[in-house]
N, C-alpha and C positions, 0 to 999 in steps of 0.2 A: 589652792587656786590652780595649780598646774593641771590637777586632775581634772577640775571644772572646766578648764580651757580645751583640754585634750578631748573631752566628752562633747562639749559644744562643737568642736572642729568635726568630729566623729559623726555627730547627729547631722551637721550641715552637708557634710559627704553624703550621707545615706538620703537625706531629703534631695539633694541635688540629683542625686542618681536615680531616684524613684521616679521623680517627676519630668527627668530630661530624656528617659529612654522612650524610643519610638516603638510603637507596635511593628512586628514584623508585617511587611506588605508582602502578599503574595502577588506573583507576576503573571497578570490572567492572560490566556490566549489571545493572539489577535488574529482572528479568523478571517479578516477582511483581506490580507495578503494573498498573493500566488501560492505560498507555501515553499518549501525547500525540495529541489529536485532530488529524487534518492537515487543511489548508484544501483542499476540494474543489470542483469546479466541475460545474455541472449540465449533462448532455448534451442530455436533454432533461427533462420533467417526470418524476417516479416514475411508473411504470406508463403509460408513454407507449404510443400503439398505432401511433406513426408509426417506430419502429425495432424491429429483431428481429435475431437472429442467424440466419445461414445458412451453407451450406456447412459444418455440424458434422453429427456423429454425432445422428441424430434418435432414436435408442434410448437415448441416455445420459440418465439421470436428471438429473445435474448437468454443465454445460459451462462452464468458466471460462476467459476469454481475458485474455491482457496484450497489447494493441494498441499497436504502437510505431511504425507506419509507414503511411503513405497507401496503400501496397498492401494491405494484411493490413486496413485500415479499410474499403476498399472490399470487399474478398473477403468479410468475415466479417459486417459489418453491412449489414443491408438498411435502406433508408429508403423510405417509400412515395412520396416524389417527390424526386427529385435536387435540385430548387430549396430543400428543406427540409434536405439535408445539411450538419450543422454544419461548420464549418472547425476543423480542429485543428492547431497547429504542434507536431508531433512533434519538433521540436527542444527545446521547453519542456516539452511534456505527455505524458501517458500514458493511454489510454482502457483502463479496467477494465470488463469486460463478461462477462455470462453469461445462462445460460438454465437454468431448473429447471423441471421436469414437476411440477405440483401437481394432486392429486387431488381438491381441492374448491373448484373456483372460486378458487383461492388468488392473492395479489396481495403485492406488497411493502409491509410494515408501515414498516420504516425500514431505513437503511443509513448506515454510516459508515467512516472509514477512520482508524486509529490506528498510531501509530509505537511500537513497543517496540524499544529498542537500535538494530540496523540492518534491521530488518523491518518491513514494512508489513501491517497487516492490514486487508482489506476484510472487513466483515460484513454480511451481509443478512439481515434476519428477515422472513419471510412470516407472514401471517395468511390463514387459511381462510376461504372464504365459505359461503354457505348450500346451494349446489347440489352435485351430486355429480358434476360434469363434470370431466374431466381436462384441464388447461390448461396451455400453455407460457408461462411468466413471464419477461420478458426483466428485467436488470439493468443500469445503466450509471454511471459515475461518471469525470469526469476529475480527475487529480492532477497535481501537478508530476512532472516527468522524474526519476527515481531512480536510482541504483545499487544501492538496498538490494532484498533480497529481498522480494517480495509474495506474501501467502498469503491465500486465500479463506476464509471461514467462512460457510457457508449453512446457515441454519437454516428447514428446511421446516416 
């Protein structure tokens, strides 16, 4: 009798456990929010005359680069003097860089990097000047190295 009672209790526990377990719910990404502002590190001051993109298509209105190693850093980023070239540890950091052609003496008004789900968004906003000169405006920011997708949003 005790064996049957124990067997019924064990079976009852098994049945309750089997039917009361909920399936693991995934936490879907909410793309509707603004995202999380990521920590960034200055390359130079914004709108610096000391750095520019080189070895890129000069006819493209907007050029964006994700620079992940020293070789590409030296190839694509011109620096007025090699003594001023900032050192970047590409094991830990990535340089996001770009150049836009602006038709009214424009300059970078602000920039930020935000993360939404598994994507980084580098946003650069420009402000026009008062002259009618066409200028090439460069923009740079350093972020922690990531396996996330990186997208650029450039607003001329």
